[in-house]
C-alpha positions in Angstrom: -5.6 30.7 -17.9 -7.0 27.7 -19.7 -10.8 27.9 -19.8 -11.4 24.1 -19.5 -9.1 23.9 -16.6 -10.8 26.7 -14.9 -14.2 25.1 -15.3 -12.9 21.7 -13.9 -11.2 23.4 -11.0 -14.4 25.4 -10.3 -16.5 22.2 -10.3 -14.1 20.5 -7.9 -14.2 23.4 -5.5 -18.0 23.7 -5.7 -18.3 19.9 -5.0 -15.9 20.2 -2.1 -17.9 23.2 -0.7 -21.2 21.3 -0.6 -19.8 17.9 0.4 -19.9 17.4 4.2 -17.9 14.7 6.0 -20.1 11.9 7.4 -20.2 11.3 11.1 -17.8 8.4 11.3 -19.5 6.0 13.7 -22.9 6.5 12.0 -21.4 6.0 8.6 -19.6 2.8 9.8 -22.8 1.4 11.3 -24.6 2.1 8.1 -21.8 0.4 6.0 -21.9 -2.6 8.3 -25.7 -2.9 8.1 -25.6 -2.6 4.3 -22.9 -5.3 4.0 -24.8 -7.7 6.3 -28.1 -7.1 4.5 -26.7 -7.6 1.0 -24.8 -10.8 2.0 -27.3 -12.4 4.4 -28.5 -15.0 1.9 -24.9 -16.0 0.9 -23.5 -19.2 2.2 -21.3 -17.2 4.6 -24.3 -15.0 5.7 -26.5 -18.0 6.4 -23.7 -19.9 8.3 -23.0 -16.9 10.6 -26.7 -15.9 10.8 -26.5 -12.4 9.5 -30.2 -12.1 9.8 -29.9 -12.4 13.6 -27.0 -9.9 13.7 -29.1 -7.4 11.8 -31.8 -7.6 14.5 -29.4 -6.8 17.3 -29.6 -3.6 19.3 -25.8 -3.4 19.1 -24.9 -4.5 15.6 -21.2 -3.8 15.9 -20.7 -5.8 19.1 -22.9 -8.7 17.8 -20.9 -8.8 14.5 -17.6 -8.9 16.4 -18.7 -11.6 18.8 -20.2 -13.9 16.1 -17.7 -13.7 13.2 -14.1 -15.0 13.7 -11.1 -13.1 12.5 -9.9 -14.3 9.1 -6.5 -14.1 7.4 -6.2 -14.9 3.7 -5.3 -18.6 4.2 -8.3 -19.2 6.5 -10.9 -17.4 4.5 -9.6 -18.8 1.2 -9.5 -22.4 2.5 -12.9 -22.3 4.1 -14.8 -20.0 1.7 -13.2 -18.3 -1.3 -11.8 -21.6 -2.7 -15.4 -22.7 -3.4 -15.7 -19.9 -6.0 -13.0 -21.5 -8.0 -15.0 -24.7 -8.1 -17.9 -22.9 -9.8 -20.0 -22.1 -6.7 -21.7 -18.7 -6.4 -23.2 -16.7 -3.5 -20.4 -17.7 -1.2 -19.3 -14.6 0.7 -21.0 -12.1 -1.6 -23.9 -12.4 -3.9 -23.2 -13.9 -7.3 -19.7 -14.6 -8.7 -16.9 -12.0 -8.7 -15.9 -10.9 -12.3 -12.3 -10.4 -11.2 -9.7 -11.8 -8.8 -6.8 -9.6 -7.8 -3.5 -11.4 -7.8 -1.4 -10.2 -4.9 1.8 -11.9 -3.7 2.4 -8.6 -1.8 5.6 -8.7 0.0 5.2 -12.1 1.7 4.3 -15.5 0.5 5.6 -17.5 -2.5 2.4 -17.8 -4.5 -0.1 -15.1 -5.5 -3.2 -14.7 -3.4 -6.4 -14.6 -5.4 -8.7 -12.0 -3.8 -12.2 -11.6 -5.2 -13.1 -8.2 -6.7 -16.8 -7.7 -7.2 -18.6 -5.1 -9.3 -19.6 -3.4 -6.1 -15.9 -3.1 -5.2 -15.0 -1.8 -8.7 -17.6 0.9 -8.1 -16.5 1.6 -4.6 -12.9 2.1 -5.8 -14.2 4.4 -8.5 -16.2 6.5 -6.0 -13.2 6.8 -3.6 -11.2 7.9 -6.6 -13.8 10.7 -7.2 -13.5 11.6 -3.5 -9.8 11.9 -3.9 -10.1 14.1 -7.0 -12.5 16.3 -5.0 -9.9 16.7 -2.3 -7.6 18.4 -4.8 -9.6 21.5 -4.0 -7.5 21.6 -0.8 -4.3 22.0 -2.8 -3.1 25.2 -4.4 -3.0 23.9 -8.0 -3.2 26.1 -11.0 -6.3 25.9 -13.2 -4.5 24.5 -16.2 -3.3 21.5 -14.2 -6.8 20.1 -14.5 -6.6 19.7 -18.2 -3.2 17.9 -18.2 -2.7 14.2 -18.8 -2.2 11.7 -16.0 0.3 8.8 -16.2 -0.7 5.8 -14.2 2.2 3.3 -13.8 0.5 0.2 -12.6 0.4 -3.5 -13.7 -0.8 -4.6 -17.1 -4.4 -4.1 -18.0 -4.3 -7.2 -20.2 -6.0 -9.3 -17.6 -5.9 -13.1 -17.8 -9.2 -14.8 -18.7 -9.8 -17.8 -16.4 -13.1 -19.6 -16.9 -15.8 -17.1 -15.9 -13.6 -14.3 -14.5 -10.5 -12.3 -15.2 -7.3 -12.1 -13.1 -4.7 -9.4 -12.6 -3.2 -7.0 -10.1 -5.6 -4.5 -8.6 -4.0 -1.5 -10.4 -4.5 -3.3 -13.7 -8.1 -4.2 -12.8 -8.8 -0.6 -11.8 -7.2 0.9 -14.9 -9.1 -1.5 -17.2 -12.3 0.0 -15.7 -11.6 3.7 -16.0 -14.6 5.7 -17.2 -14.7 6.6 -20.9 -14.6 10.3 -20.2 -11.2 9.9 -18.5 -9.5 8.0 -21.3 -8.4 11.2 -23.1 -6.4 12.1 -19.9 -5.1 8.7 -19.2 -1.5 7.7 -20.2 0.2 5.5 -21.2 -3.0 4.6 -23.0 -4.7 1.3 -23.6 -2.2 -0.1 -26.1 0.9 0.4 -24.0 -0.8 -0.4 -20.6 -1.7 -3.9 -22.0 2.0 -4.8 -22.5 2.7 -7.5 -19.9 6.5 -7.3 -19.9 7.5 -4.4 -17.6 10.7 -3.5 -19.3 9.0 -3.4 -22.7 6.2 -1.3 -21.3 8.5 1.2 -19.8 10.6 1.4 -23.0 7.4 2.3 -24.9 6.5 4.9 -22.3 10.0 6.4 -22.7 9.6 6.5 -26.5 6.2 8.3 -26.3 7.0 10.5 -23.3 7.8 13.7 -25.2 4.4 13.5 -27.0 2.5 13.7 -23.7 1.8 16.7 -21.4 1.8 15.0 -18.1 0.6 17.0 -15.1 0.3 14.1 -12.6 1.7 10.6 -12.3 1.0 7.7 -10.0 2.7 4.5 -9.0 4.8 2.7 -6.4 7.9 4.8 -5.7 10.6 2.2 -6.6 9.1 1.4 -10.0 8.3 5.0 -10.7 11.9 6.0 -10.0 13.1 3.4 -12.5 10.6 4.5 -15.1 11.8 8.1 -14.8 15.4 7.1 -15.1 14.6 5.1 -18.3 12.9 8.2 -19.7 15.8 10.4 -18.9 18.3 8.0 -20.3 16.3 7.6 -23.5 16.0 11.3 -24.1 19.4 12.2 -22.6 17.6 14.6 -20.2 18.8 15.9 -16.9 15.5 15.8 -15.1 11.9 14.8 -15.8 10.7 18.4 -16.1 12.8 18.7 -19.3 10.3 16.1 -20.7 7.2 17.1 -18.7 7.5 20.8 -17.7 4.0 20.8 -16.3 4.4 17.8 -14.0 3.1 19.0 -10.5 1.7 16.0 -8.7 2.9 12.5 -7.8 0.4 10.1 -6.2 2.1 7.4 -4.4 1.0 4.3 -2.5 1.8 0.8 -1.3 4.9 1.9 0.7 6.1 4.9 2.6 7.4 7.6 0.3 9.9 9.1 2.7 12.8 6.6 1.9 12.5 7.7 -1.7 12.4 11.4 -1.2 16.1 12.1 -1.7 16.2 9.8 -4.8 13.3 11.7 -6.4 14.8 15.1 -5.6 17.6 14.2 -8.1 15.1 13.5 -10.8 13.1 16.7 -10.8 13.8 20.4 -11.4 11.2 21.6 -8.9 9.4 19.8 -6.0 6.3 17.7 -6.7 3.2 17.7 -4.7 3.2 14.2 -3.2 -0.2 12.7 -2.4 -0.3 9.4 -0.6 -3.0 6.7 -1.2 -3.9 3.4 0.3 -5.2 1.2 -2.6 -4.8 -2.4 -1.7 -6.0 -5.6 -3.5 -8.8 -5.6 -1.0 -10.0 -2.1 -1.7 -9.3 1.7 -1.7 -9.1 2.4 2.0 -7.7 5.9 2.4 -6.1 8.9 0.7 -4.2 12.1 1.7 -6.9 14.7 1.7 -4.9 17.9 2.5 -1.4 19.2 2.0 -0.6 20.0 5.7 0.0 16.3 6.5 1.4 13.1 5.1 -1.4 11.1 6.8 -4.3 9.6 4.9 -8.0 10.0 5.6 -10.0 6.7 6.0 -13.0 6.4 3.7 -15.7 5.3 6.2 -18.8 5.6 4.1 -18.0 3.5 1.0 -18.2 -0.2 1.3 -15.6 -1.0 3.9 -16.2 -1.6 7.6 -13.1 -1.1 9.8 -12.0 -2.7 13.1 -8.6 -2.5 14.8 -6.5 -4.9 16.9 -3.9 -3.3 19.2 -0.5 -4.2 17.7 1.2 -5.9 20.7 3.4 -8.9 20.7 1.0 -10.9 23.0 -1.8 -10.6 20.3 0.3 -11.6 17.3 1.7 -15.0 16.4 5.2 -15.5 15.1 4.0 -15.7 11.5 2.2 -12.4 11.8 -1.3 -13.7 12.3 -3.7 -12.2 14.9 -4.5 -14.5 17.8 -8.2 -15.4 18.1 -8.4 -14.0 21.6 -7.0 -10.6 20.7 -9.1 -7.7 21.7 -10.8 -5.7 18.8 -11.4 -2.0 18.9 -14.1 -0.3 16.7 -13.4 3.0 15.0 -15.0 5.2 17.7 -12.7 3.7 20.3 -9.3 4.1 18.7 -6.6 6.2 20.3 -4.0 8.4 18.6 -0.4 7.4 18.0 -1.0 3.7 18.9 -0.3 0.9 16.4 -3.2 -1.2 15.3 -3.6 -4.3 13.0 -6.3 -3.4 10.5 -9.4 -5.7 10.0 -11.8 -5.0 7.1 -15.1 -6.2 6.0 -15.9 -5.3 2.4 -18.3 -5.3 -0.6 -16.0 -8.0 -2.1 -17.0 -10.5 0.6 -14.0 -10.1 2.9 -15.1 -10.5 6.5 -13.1 -9.4 9.5 -10.1 -9.8 7.3 -6.6 -9.2 8.4 -5.2 -7.1 5.5 -1.7 -7.5 7.0 -1.0 -3.8 7.5 -0.5 -1.9 10.8 -1.6 1.7 11.1 -1.7 4.4 13.6 -4.1 7.4 13.9 -2.3 10.7 13.7 -5.5 12.6 14.0 -8.6 10.7 15.4 -11.0 13.5 14.7 -10.0 13.8 11.1 -9.8 10.0 10.7 -6.2 10.3 9.5 -3.8 7.4 9.6 -0.4 6.4 8.6 0.7 2.9 7.6 3.4 1.9 10.1 4.3 -1.5 8.7 3.2 -5.1 8.2 2.4 -7.7 10.8 4.9 -10.0 9.2 7.5 -7.3 9.0 7.7 -6.9 12.8 11.2 -7.6 14.0 10.9 -9.0 17.5 13.1 -12.1 17.6 14.8 -11.0 20.8 12.3 -8.4 22.1 13.4 -5.5 19.9 9.8 -4.8 18.8 10.9 -2.9 15.7 8.2 -1.8 13.2 8.9 -0.8 9.6 7.9 2.7 10.5 10.7 3.0 13.1 13.1 1.5 10.6 12.1 4.0 7.9 12.6 6.8 10.3 16.1 5.6 11.3 17.1 5.2 7.7 15.8 8.7 6.9 17.8 10.1 9.8 20.9 8.5 8.3 20.2 10.0 4.9 20.0 13.5 6.5 23.1 13.0 8.7 25.4 11.8 6.0 23.7 13.5 3.0 23.2 10.2 1.2 20.3 8.3 -0.5 19.1 5.0 0.8 15.8 4.2 -1.1 15.8 0.5 -0.2 16.7 -1.8 2.7 16.1 -5.2 4.2 17.0 -6.6 7.6 16.9 -9.9 9.5 17.8 -11.2 12.9 20.5 -13.8 12.3 22.8 -15.7 14.6 26.5 -15.0 14.7 28.8 -16.9 17.0 25.7 -18.3 18.7 24.2 -14.8 19.4 21.6 -12.8 17.6 22.5 -9.7 15.6 20.5 -7.5 13.2 22.0 -7.7 9.8 21.0 -4.9 7.4 21.4 -4.6 3.7 21.2 -0.9 2.6 20.6 0.0 -1.0 22.9 3.0 -1.6 25.6 4.2 -4.0 27.2 6.3 -1.3 30.9 6.0 -0.6 30.7 5.6 3.2 32.0 3.1 5.7 29.6 0.3 6.6 30.7 0.3 10.3 29.9 4.0 10.6 26.4 3.3 9.1 25.9 0.5 11.5 26.8 2.6 14.5 24.5 5.5 13.4 21.6 3.1 12.6 21.9 1.4 15.9 22.0 4.7 17.9 19.0 6.1 16.0 16.9 3.0 16.7 17.9 3.0 20.4 16.9 6.7 20.7 13.6 6.0 19.0 12.6 2.7 20.5 12.9 1.8 24.2 12.3 -1.9 23.6 15.1 -2.0 21.0 17.4 -0.3 23.5 16.6 -2.9 26.1 17.2 -5.7 23.6 20.6 -4.2 22.7 21.6 -4.3 26.3 20.7 -8.0 26.6 20.0 -10.6 23.8 20.7 -8.5 20.7 24.5 -8.5 20.5 25.2 -6.3 17.5 24.3 -4.6 14.2 25.9 -5.1 10.9 25.4 -3.2 7.6 26.2 -4.3 4.1 25.9 -1.8 1.2 24.6 -3.0 -2.1 23.4 -1.0 -5.2 19.7 -0.1 -5.1 19.0 -1.9 -8.3 19.8 -5.2 -6.5 16.5 -4.9 -4.7 14.4 -4.5 -7.9 16.3 -7.4 -9.5 15.5 -9.6 -6.5 11.8 -8.7 -6.8 12.0 -9.5 -10.5 13.6 -12.9 -9.9 11.2 -13.9 -7.1 8.0 -12.3 -8.4 8.0 -9.9 -11.3 8.8 -6.3 -12.1 6.5 -3.3 -11.6 2.8 -3.2 -10.6 2.1 -3.8 -6.9 5.4 -5.6 -6.2 7.1 -4.3 -3.0 10.4 -5.3 -1.4 10.4 -7.3 1.9 11.7 -5.0 4.6 12.1 -7.8 7.1 13.0 -11.4 6.3 13.0 -14.6 8.2 16.3 -16.5 8.4 15.5 -18.9 5.6 14.5 -16.2 3.1 17.4 -14.0 4.2 19.8 -16.8 3.3 18.3 -16.9 -0.2 18.6 -13.1 -0.4 22.3 -13.3 0.6 23.0 -16.0 -1.9 21.3 -13.8 -4.6 23.5 -10.8 -3.6 26.6 -12.9 -3.7 25.8 -14.1 -7.2 24.5 -10.7 -8.5 26.6 -9.3 -11.4 
């Protein structure tokens, strides 16, 4: 047993033993109070009279009633854009040293989301909390002295006037503490390579020189990286290269659609730990092995609110209507979908992050991401969330013993009637009509509203099979490869027409 690993494991276990969970509501009130206090002399704080909110007997209710809900376009046009004109103290004291570029899965141009020093520290502290949670996993002592591969975006940030810009994974990796650098792979030199294909090739070349115990990254890009390593070294599975690989930390999208694909790349199962690191902050992480849900971090620079995810509260473009009711953390209910609002130490206020979540365990503060507000397929009342789609696709994988790591769908008109047209990324030799029938049945069984829609305005389901690599090439053509880039699961008709044209021309 490695002595260093034993010491590190012992320290983590000791820290976990003495660290008590905060009382959620008290912690959230304290976070809100701290946010308001620090920002009360900013332009935003003065405009919305933070000083008066701080004097209220019910600070949560007063905050909710005074501050409107913002999406990116609204807060950027009214406030954040002023930072790019050289102004400071806008929504947070000073000027942010970073802006996270996030085209996400919607929108044609990158969003520029401020990342303050306070947010960099909050992300670091949540990372430490996550490491502490490893005490809940049955990992051998020598695991804690293995190297960690972080497959994110380039750490070679773009210098723009008085700040730097890049994706949040690149910003976070460029700020890793010095003591961690000996564990961190692919290392500073390789991680600065902007071109994703070149960076992955360099990773493949160096792979056998590393003793990787854990890796992190978005599943689709991690899968491609592993395949490149296996191809380069003519290996059958990644454990031939990294025999001590035990843990995979994922995030950004649900891992379940990629499970079968990953099973083919490993010799033994990995411990999969889910995380919720967005451009706007590190919101949650999986804290125990008994669940795939993630625990909200309620005491570290982010104040949470929740809007019930119902069609009457959401506009067609996925925005939250101003009159939508808002629920604080202490009033949420289990197994109900909510649109997430956050206020943060980066100067986001009642900000619609775009994700929908449900609480699987209210007492433990455990959530699952169920989809995106803009990926809600409801053209004819089907009310399909990405979560329901993922479950139906996974059911097909099990039923036919096939792998479908990627998909996209749209409601389109055929002969004057609406149908759902699916593109499934799979190499399986299976009839498309059989897949369509199975998918349709799975969704009707799982979703009452979908069943009603199928009996009325939704007249059919079509499935088209394409190779999974088409999805990554589409992302590369429209945005870029790697990093935080995720595939659109639901498309509007105009975007879907572009997708179909891309598929037709793909070689």
